C-alpha positions in Angstrom: 125.1 128.7 90.7 124.0 127.9 94.3 120.8 130.1 93.8 120.1 128.3 90.5 120.5 124.9 92.2 118.1 125.8 95.0 115.6 127.2 92.6 115.8 123.9 90.6 115.2 121.9 93.8 112.3 123.8 94.9 110.7 123.8 91.5 111.1 120.0 91.4 109.3 119.8 94.7 106.5 122.2 93.5 106.1 120.2 90.3 105.6 117.0 92.4 102.9 118.7 94.4 101.3 120.2 91.3 101.0 116.7 89.9 98.5 115.6 92.6 95.1 114.7 91.3 92.8 117.7 90.6 90.0 115.9 92.5 92.0 116.6 95.6 93.5 120.0 94.8 91.0 121.5 92.4 91.7 122.9 88.9 90.9 126.7 89.2 93.4 129.3 88.1 92.7 132.1 90.6 95.2 133.8 92.9 93.9 135.8 95.9 94.8 137.4 99.2 93.4 136.1 102.4 93.8 138.3 105.4 96.3 141.0 106.1 98.3 142.6 108.8 99.8 146.0 109.4 103.5 145.8 109.6 104.1 149.4 110.8 103.2 150.7 114.2 102.0 154.3 114.6 101.9 155.0 110.9 100.0 158.1 109.7 98.1 155.9 107.2 96.2 152.8 108.6 94.9 150.2 106.1 91.7 148.5 107.5 90.8 146.4 104.5 92.6 144.8 101.6 91.4 142.1 99.2 92.9 141.3 95.8 91.8 138.5 93.4 93.5 137.7 90.1 91.7 135.5 87.5 94.2 134.0 85.1 91.5 133.2 82.6 90.5 136.9 82.1 93.8 138.5 83.2 91.7 140.7 85.5 92.4 141.8 89.0 89.6 142.7 91.4 90.7 144.7 94.4 89.1 146.3 97.5 91.2 148.6 99.7 90.1 150.8 102.6 91.8 152.8 105.4 92.3 156.1 107.2 94.8 158.9 106.7 95.8 161.6 109.1 96.2 164.1 106.3 96.1 164.5 102.5 99.5 163.6 101.1 101.3 162.2 98.1 103.1 159.0 98.6 105.5 156.6 96.9 104.7 152.9 97.0 106.9 149.8 97.1 105.4 146.4 96.1 107.4 143.4 97.3 106.7 139.6 96.9 108.6 136.9 98.7 108.4 133.1 98.2 109.8 130.7 100.8 111.7 133.5 102.5 113.3 134.8 99.3 112.4 138.0 97.6 111.3 137.3 94.1 109.9 140.6 93.0 110.2 144.3 94.2 108.9 147.4 92.5 108.9 151.1 93.4 106.4 153.3 91.7 104.7 156.6 92.1 100.9 156.4 92.1 100.8 159.9 90.5 103.1 159.1 87.6 101.2 158.9 84.4 102.7 155.5 83.5 101.7 153.9 86.8 98.8 156.1 87.8 96.6 154.8 90.7 94.0 157.6 91.0 92.7 156.6 94.5 96.2 157.0 95.9 97.1 160.3 94.1 96.9 161.9 96.5 95.7 159.9 99.5 92.9 161.9 101.0 92.6 162.9 104.7 90.1 160.9 106.8 88.6 157.6 105.6 89.1 156.4 102.1 88.1 153.3 100.2 88.7 152.1 96.6 87.6 149.0 94.8 87.5 148.0 91.1 89.0 145.9 88.4 92.3 146.2 86.5 93.6 144.2 83.6 97.1 142.9 83.3 98.6 143.1 79.8 99.0 139.8 78.1 102.8 140.0 77.9 102.9 140.2 81.7 100.2 137.6 82.3 102.3 135.1 80.2 105.2 135.4 82.7 103.1 133.8 85.5 104.1 130.1 85.5 101.3 127.6 85.3 102.7 125.8 88.3 101.6 128.8 90.4 98.0 127.8 90.0 98.5 124.1 90.9 100.9 124.0 93.8 99.0 123.8 97.2 99.9 125.7 100.3 103.1 127.4 99.3 104.6 130.0 101.5 104.5 133.5 100.1 103.9 137.1 101.3 102.9 140.2 99.4 103.7 143.5 101.0 102.9 147.1 100.1 104.8 150.0 101.8 103.8 153.6 101.5 106.3 156.4 102.0 106.2 160.2 101.9 108.0 162.2 99.2 110.8 162.7 101.7 111.2 159.0 102.5 109.3 158.8 105.7 107.4 155.5 106.4 103.6 156.1 106.4 102.1 152.7 106.1 102.9 149.0 105.7 100.5 146.2 105.0 101.2 142.6 104.0 99.0 139.7 103.1 99.3 136.1 101.9 98.4 134.9 98.5 96.7 131.6 97.6 95.3 129.7 94.7 92.5 127.9 96.6 94.3 124.6 96.7 95.4 123.0 99.9 96.5 119.6 101.3 93.8 119.9 103.9 91.1 118.1 102.1 88.0 116.2 103.4 88.9 113.2 101.3 92.1 112.5 103.1 90.6 112.0 106.6 87.9 109.9 105.1 90.4 107.6 103.5 92.5 107.5 106.7 89.4 106.7 108.7 88.5 103.9 106.2 92.0 102.4 106.7 91.6 102.5 110.5 88.1 101.0 110.2 89.5 98.2 108.0 92.2 97.5 110.6 89.5 97.3 113.3 87.5 94.9 111.1 90.4 92.6 110.4 91.3 92.5 114.1 87.7 91.5 114.9 87.7 88.8 112.2 91.0 87.5 113.5 89.5 87.3 117.0 86.4 85.5 115.7 88.6 83.1 113.7 90.6 82.2 116.8 87.4 81.5 118.7 88.7 83.4 121.8 91.5 80.8 122.1 94.0 82.0 124.7 97.4 83.1 123.3 96.2 84.0 119.8 97.7 87.2 118.4 96.2 89.6 115.9 98.1 90.2 112.6 99.9 93.5 112.2 99.1 96.3 111.6 96.3 96.2 114.2 93.8 98.9 114.8 95.8 100.2 117.7 99.0 100.4 115.7 97.2 102.1 112.8 95.6 104.7 115.0 98.9 105.2 116.8 100.6 106.0 113.5 97.9 108.5 112.6 98.2 110.2 116.0 102.0 110.5 115.4 101.4 112.4 112.2 98.9 114.7 113.9 101.2 115.4 116.8 104.0 116.2 114.4 102.0 119.2 113.3 101.5 120.6 116.9 105.1 121.7 117.6 106.0 125.3 117.8 108.2 125.4 114.7 108.0 127.3 111.5 106.3 124.7 109.3 105.9 125.0 105.6 102.2 125.6 105.0 101.9 122.5 102.9 102.9 120.2 105.7 100.8 122.2 108.3 97.8 121.5 106.2 98.7 117.9 105.5 99.0 117.1 109.2 95.6 118.4 110.1 94.0 115.7 108.0 94.8 113.2 110.8 93.4 115.3 113.7 90.4 113.0 114.0 92.7 110.3 115.4 93.3 112.5 118.5 89.7 113.4 119.0 89.6 116.7 117.2 86.6 116.8 114.9 85.2 120.3 113.7 81.6 120.8 114.6 80.2 124.3 114.6 77.2 123.7 116.9 79.4 121.9 119.4 81.9 124.8 119.5 79.1 127.3 120.1 77.9 125.2 123.0 81.4 125.0 124.5 81.7 128.8 124.1 78.5 129.2 126.2 79.9 126.8 128.8 83.1 128.7 129.0 81.3 132.0 129.3 79.4 130.7 132.4 82.5 129.2 134.0 85.0 132.1 133.9 86.1 132.0 130.2 87.1 135.0 128.2 85.4 135.0 124.8 86.5 138.5 123.6 88.7 137.2 120.8 88.7 133.5 121.5 85.4 132.1 120.3 84.1 130.2 117.4 82.3 133.0 115.6 85.3 135.3 115.9 87.7 132.7 114.6 85.5 131.8 111.7 84.5 135.2 110.5 87.1 137.8 111.6 90.6 136.4 111.3 93.0 134.7 109.0 95.6 132.5 110.7 99.3 133.3 110.3 101.6 130.4 111.5 104.7 131.4 113.4 107.2 129.5 115.6 106.0 131.2 118.7 109.2 133.1 119.4 110.2 135.2 116.4 108.1 137.9 114.8 108.9 136.7 111.3 105.6 136.0 109.6 105.4 133.2 107.2 101.9 133.2 105.7 100.2 130.7 103.6 100.2 131.6 100.0 101.9 131.5 96.7 103.7 134.2 94.7 106.1 132.8 92.2 104.1 135.1 90.0 103.8 138.8 89.2 107.6 138.8 88.6 108.2 142.1 86.7 104.4 142.9 86.7 102.8 146.0 88.1 99.1 146.8 88.5 99.0 149.9 86.4 96.3 149.5 83.8 93.1 151.2 85.0 89.9 149.8 83.8 87.2 150.4 86.4 87.8 152.0 89.8 85.3 153.2 92.4 86.4 155.3 95.4 84.9 156.5 98.6 86.4 159.5 100.4 84.8 160.4 103.8 81.5 158.9 102.8 81.2 160.3 99.2 81.8 157.8 96.4 82.7 158.1 92.7 83.5 155.7 89.9 85.1 155.5 86.5 84.6 153.1 83.6 82.6 150.0 83.7 82.9 149.6 87.5 82.6 146.2 89.1 83.2 147.4 92.6 79.9 145.9 93.8 81.5 142.5 93.0 84.5 143.1 95.2 85.7 140.7 97.8 85.0 143.0 100.8 83.1 140.2 102.5 86.3 138.2 102.7 88.1 140.9 104.6 89.9 139.5 107.7 92.7 140.5 110.0 95.6 138.2 110.5 96.0 136.3 113.8 99.5 135.1 114.7 99.3 131.5 116.0 101.8 128.7 116.7 102.0 125.2 118.1 98.9 123.5 119.5 96.9 126.7 119.1 97.8 127.0 115.4 97.0 123.3 114.8 93.5 123.3 116.4 92.5 126.7 115.0 93.2 125.5 111.5 90.3 123.2 112.2 88.2 126.2 113.4 88.4 125.1 117.0 89.2 127.9 119.4 92.3 127.0 121.4 90.4 127.4 124.7 87.8 124.8 123.5 90.4 122.1 122.7 90.0 119.9 125.8 86.2 120.2 125.9 86.0 119.2 122.2 88.0 116.0 122.8 86.0 115.3 126.0 82.7 115.6 124.2 83.8 113.5 121.2 85.1 110.8 123.7 81.7 110.9 125.5 79.8 110.5 122.2 82.0 107.5 121.1 81.4 105.9 124.5 77.7 106.5 124.3 77.6 105.0 120.8 79.5 101.9 121.9 77.2 101.4 124.9 74.1 101.8 122.9 75.4 99.3 120.3 76.3 96.7 122.8 73.0 97.0 124.7 71.0 96.9 121.5 72.7 93.7 120.5 72.0 92.3 124.0 68.3 93.1 123.5 68.3 91.4 120.1 69.8 88.3 121.6 67.3 88.2 124.4 64.5 88.6 121.9 66.0 85.8 119.8 66.2 83.6 122.8 62.5 84.0 123.5 61.5 82.7 120.0 64.3 80.2 119.3 67.9 79.2 119.9 70.9 81.1 118.7 74.5 79.9 118.1 76.5 78.8 121.1 79.3 81.3 120.2 76.9 84.1 121.3 76.3 82.7 124.7 79.5 84.2 126.0 78.5 87.7 124.9 75.1 87.2 126.4 76.6 86.4 129.8 79.5 88.9 129.8 78.2 91.9 127.9 79.0 94.3 130.8 82.5 93.0 130.9 82.8 93.5 127.1 81.6 97.1 127.5 84.2 97.7 130.3 87.0 96.1 128.2 86.1 98.3 125.2 86.2 101.5 127.2 89.5 100.5 128.7 90.9 99.8 125.3 89.7 103.2 124.1 91.4 104.8 127.2 94.6 103.0 126.4 94.4 104.2 122.8 93.9 107.9 123.6 96.0 108.1 126.8 98.9 109.9 125.2 96.9 112.6 123.4 94.6 112.9 126.4 97.6 113.7 128.6 98.6 116.3 126.0 95.2 118.0 126.0 94.8 118.0 129.7 98.3 119.5 130.3 97.5 122.1 127.6 94.2 122.9 129.4 96.0 123.4 132.7 98.5 125.9 131.1 96.3 127.7 128.6 92.7 127.2 129.5 90.5 129.9 130.9 87.5 128.0 132.3 87.9 126.7 135.9 85.3 124.0 135.2 87.2 122.7 132.1 90.3 122.5 134.2 88.5 120.5 136.9 87.2 118.1 134.3 90.7 117.8 132.8 92.2 116.9 136.2 89.5 114.5 137.1 89.5 112.6 133.8 93.3 112.4 133.6 93.4 111.1 137.2 90.7 108.6 136.4 92.3 107.3 133.2 95.7 107.0 135.0 94.1 105.2 137.9 92.4 102.7 135.6 95.6 101.9 133.7 97.5 101.7 137.0 94.9 99.2 138.4 95.2 96.9 135.4 99.0 97.2 135.5 99.0 96.2 139.2 96.6 93.4 138.6 98.5 91.9 135.7 101.8 92.1 137.6 100.2 90.5 140.7 98.9 87.6 138.6 102.2 87.2 136.9 104.0 87.0 140.3 101.4 84.5 141.5 101.8 82.3 138.4 105.6 82.5 138.7 105.6 81.3 142.3 103.1 78.5 141.5 104.3 77.2 138.2 107.8 78.7 137.7 106.8 81.0 134.8 104.1 83.4 133.6 102.6 81.3 130.8 99.3 81.2 132.5 98.8 84.8 131.5 98.4 83.4 128.0 97.1 79.9 128.7 94.4 80.5 131.4 91.2 81.3 129.5 89.7 83.5 132.2 92.9 85.6 132.7 93.3 85.9 128.9 89.7 87.1 128.5 90.1 89.8 131.1 93.5 91.2 130.6 94.8 90.2 127.2 94.1 93.6 125.6 97.3 94.9 127.2 99.7 92.1 126.1 97.9 89.9 123.5 100.4 90.7 120.7 103.5 90.2 122.8 105.7 87.2 123.3 105.2 85.3 126.5 108.5 86.6 127.9 107.7 90.2 127.1 104.2 90.6 128.4 105.4 93.5 130.6 106.2 95.7 127.6 102.8 97.4 127.8 104.1 99.3 130.8 106.9 101.1 128.9 104.4 101.8 126.1 102.1 103.6 128.5 105.0 105.6 129.9 106.1 106.4 126.4 102.7 107.9 125.5 102.5 109.8 128.7 106.0 111.3 128.3 105.4 112.3 124.7 102.1 114.1 125.6 103.8 116.0 128.5 106.8 117.1 126.3 104.6 118.5 123.5 102.1 120.3 125.7 104.5 121.4 128.4 107.0 122.7 125.9 104.4 124.6 123.8 106.0 127.8 122.4 109.6 126.3 122.5 110.0 124.3 119.3 113.6 123.3 119.8 112.9 121.8 123.3 109.9 120.0 122.0 111.7 118.5 119.0 114.8 117.4 121.0 112.6 115.9 123.8 110.5 114.0 121.3 113.5 112.8 119.5 114.9 111.4 122.7 111.6 109.6 123.6 111.2 108.1 120.1 114.8 106.9 120.1 114.5 105.2 123.4 111.4 103.4 122.2 113.2 102.3 119.0 116.1 100.9 121.1 113.6 99.0 123.3 111.9 97.5 120.2 115.2 96.5 118.6 116.5 94.9 121.8 113.4 92.9 122.7 111.5 92.4 119.4 108.6 91.6 121.7 105.8 90.8 119.2 104.8 87.2 118.8 104.6 87.5 115.0 107.6 88.4 112.9 105.5 90.7 110.8 104.5 92.6 114.0 108.2 93.2 114.9 109.2 94.5 111.5 106.1 96.7 111.0 106.4 98.3 114.4 110.2 98.9 114.0 109.6 100.5 110.6 106.9 102.7 112.0 109.2 103.8 114.8 112.0 104.5 112.4 109.7 106.8 110.3 108.7 108.5 113.5 112.3 109.3 114.3 113.0 110.5 110.7 109.9 112.7 111.0 111.2 114.4 114.1 114.6 114.9 112.4 112.9 116.6 109.5 110.9 118.8 112.0 114.2 119.9 113.5 114.9 121.6 110.1 111.8 123.8 110.7 113.2 125.1 114.1 113.9 128.8 113.6 116.9 128.9 116.0 118.9 126.7 113.5 118.6 129.3 110.8 117.9 126.9 107.9 116.8 128.5 104.7 113.1 128.7 103.9 113.6 126.9 100.6 115.3 123.9 102.4 112.3 123.9 104.8 109.9 123.7 101.9 111.7 120.8 100.3 111.9 119.0 103.7 108.2 119.5 104.1 107.6 117.8 100.7 109.9 114.9 101.7 108.1 114.5 105.0 104.7 114.3 103.3 106.0 111.8 100.8 107.6 109.6 103.5 104.5 109.6 105.7 102.1 109.1 102.8 104.1 106.1 101.6 104.1 104.4 105.0 100.3 105.1 105.3 99.7 103.5 101.9 101.8 100.4 102.9 99.8 100.0 106.1 96.6 100.1 104.0 98.0 97.4 101.7 99.1 95.2 104.6 95.7 95.5 106.2 94.0 94.4 102.9 96.4 91.4 102.7 95.6 90.5 106.3 91.9 90.6 105.5 92.3 88.2 102.5 94.5 85.8 104.5 92.2 85.8 107.5 89.2 85.1 105.4 90.8 82.4 103.2 93.1 80.4 105.6 91.9 77.7 107.9 91.7 78.5 111.6 94.8 76.9 113.1 93.1 76.3 116.4 90.1 74.6 114.7 92.6 72.5 112.7 94.3 71.2 115.8 90.9 70.3 117.3 90.0 68.3 114.2 93.3 66.5 114.2 92.8 65.5 117.8 89.3 64.2 117.2 90.5 62.2 114.2 93.3 60.7 116.2 90.8 59.6 118.9 88.7 57.9 116.2 91.7 56.1 114.8 92.7 54.8 118.2 89.3 53.3 118.7 89.6 51.1 115.6 93.3 50.0 116.1 94.2 46.3 116.7 97.6 44.9 117.8 98.1 43.6 114.2 97.2 46.9 112.5 100.2 48.3 110.7 99.2 51.8 111.7 99.9 50.9 115.3 103.7 50.8 114.6 104.4 52.3 111.2 101.9 55.0 110.4 101.4 56.6 113.8 103.7 59.1 115.5 104.4 57.4 118.9 104.9 60.8 120.6 101.4 61.9 119.5 99.8 58.5 120.3 101.1 58.6 123.9 99.0 61.7 124.5 95.7 59.9 123.8 96.4 56.2 124.7 94.8 55.5 128.1 96.9 54.0 130.9 96.5 50.2 131.3 94.0 49.0 133.9 95.0 45.3 134.0 97.7 43.9 136.2 100.3 41.3 135.4 100.3 37.9 137.0 102.9 37.4 139.7 106.1 35.6 138.9 105.8 33.7 142.3 102.6 32.7 143.9 101.7 34.9 146.7 101.2 31.7 148.8 104.5 29.8 148.8 102.8 26.8 150.5 100.5 26.4 147.6 101.0 24.0 144.7 103.5 25.2 142.0 102.1 27.0 139.0 102.4 25.8 135.4 104.6 27.6 133.0 102.6 29.2 130.3 103.0 27.9 126.9 102.6 31.3 125.5 105.8 32.5 127.0 104.6 33.9 130.2 103.6 33.0 133.7 100.0 32.0 133.8 97.8 31.9 136.8 98.5 29.6 139.7 97.3 26.1 138.7 96.0 23.2 140.8 98.0 20.5 138.9 100.0 18.2 141.3 102.4 17.0 138.6 106.1 17.8 139.2 108.0 20.4 137.2 110.1 17.7 135.5 107.6 14.9 135.1 108.3 14.7 131.4 112.1 14.8 131.7 114.3 11.8 130.7 116.2 9.9 133.5 119.9 10.2 133.7 120.7 6.5 134.2 121.1 3.6 131.6 123.5 2.8 128.8 121.1 2.9 125.9 120.5 6.5 125.4 118.3 5.9 122.5 115.5 4.4 124.7 114.3 6.1 127.8 113.6 3.9 130.7 110.2 3.8 132.4 109.5 6.5 134.8 110.6 6.1 138.4 108.4 5.4 141.2 106.6 8.6 142.3 107.6 8.1 145.9 111.4 7.5 145.4 111.9 9.2 142.0 114.5 11.9 141.4 111.8 14.5 140.8 112.6 17.6 142.9 109.9 18.6 145.3 109.3 21.5 147.7 110.0 20.6 151.3 107.1 19.4 153.3 107.0 21.6 156.3 104.1 19.9 157.9 104.9 19.2 161.6 103.3 15.7 161.5 105.3 14.4 158.6 108.6 12.5 159.2 111.7 14.4 158.5 113.2 11.5 156.6 110.4 11.4 154.1 111.7 12.0 150.7 115.4 11.3 151.6 117.4 9.4 149.1 
């Protein structure tokens, strides 16, 4: 029951993969071997060539076999097929038996021998091959042929992988991924233009840096020294471009020549050898168990025993039978198997020799820098030419004045983006490279990149300390336009209180690269180390939530969670844990689905951000318009205007109302000896007047019985009107006494 359940699970996974569009995987129905390896040392029979191709449309098998034998002898053969580590078919047969006659093996001649031809499988056996076998990409399977003497002694053993020509490594996938990254870069540029370089403005997530960082994570997941399912090994190579690995034959030939002149060993580590002579066999770097790419859920209960046309060659003499098609054999595809693992297995899947890895990344980096430099300088020339014949927009004045700083900032941004993978390739060059010049270049560039990032880190921390002492906080990192223009690329998407988080991010990239490159060949150590690093970064993100936009926090947390889940899945592939191959295959499919879904979601979010950026009004421009409108309204306000008290926000108006320039009149005359001032009729103290009338000249007298009629005013000299004392020295003291 357990076996049936496992078979059901794996068939479900295979069915999912077989449902992928034929434009990606193809629609041919051909099964073939690719490469072989001898699995018996010091055998008396040595196979030097083996190619087999089965065409399901014609039920025909074309084969091409060659080897050497120490003596003429009769043999018994055992044909075995395994899929995902489980044996699905095994058959013992005698090549000399009439029912299973294989003439070129009955008997095996002494010396060199070769046989090629075509055989047809009966229809009843061809129908037993499931259709899914021709549609599932990159499934693990091994076909093995063992030859034994009549007394049971082992004479030869050869095994090969089987494939249907379909693979998850497809040129369309990196093109789509590069288009997503390019769209993210375009949206970030549009967002920067929309903000007008306003200090403190953040780009919407996912940014170009976040997108490329995710692609790099998927690429690095395929570089560990574990026993990957072939389907995931091929899938991860689609994102190698994000780490600087781009296959280019002429470049590899040039690097080979450079290595040859600087102490490199090109015997079996060069581009032509890798391309023409070997087939890669992925291992975990420690065990000798070979898991080869292929598919063999077919040929169950089938044997190649129907002879149609066979051509043989024994010690240089050839003969044929039937309608031979030996001239159409696949001898040109004969390759030996090369056992690879880890970083070597990853880069050589791209036809890049492992010793050429660092130089490839260095040249790609140099080409990108050269392209950026030429583009910026060309735009500068266009602006200067434009200035000679007319005026261009003011927004381009800043570029015209600071184009060198823009170039330096772009290069620094690229260094920050590639620092983690650059560390990985440099450490790998130190431990596995064979060219002294390449090692020197690796050391110089890694030291230079580290020094550049260290300088900017020191500079930003110094400015932050300076602003904190002067203003009490570090807001000037975001508010000061010049500081923002120079250093914002390190912290532009963070909150004001978490500007320093770029430092743990740099340390995270450096540590991850060192663990993967330094632990090459030790898959368990690599996986555990990477799991610890990714977990620490997730804890930091959950604790701080440092991004200024909520969307940025959630998107980066989700990406980090998927990174951790990916490493957990990779732990399943570690050979030391002894997990069944079928479980590994299912885990590989789950890993592909999980990472593909997240990649698709990032692409959708980038498209949404593009639409929002193009359609919404620039918030900084809106604030400027509101401020200008408020100034215009203040110019037309009057004291009786209702807007002055009802329609205007007092807190906003205070920002723009100028301070009063007039002074109030004094309550008391500055000269107490002067004549008294008149009380203003308007309810205030008016200016000092020259009127000599008393303060109570109009008041009624207190005497008299008829209160209805006021008596005549008193004499001015002896009246009861209060007066200020006359302090003149020449005036009598008794003047004015009652």
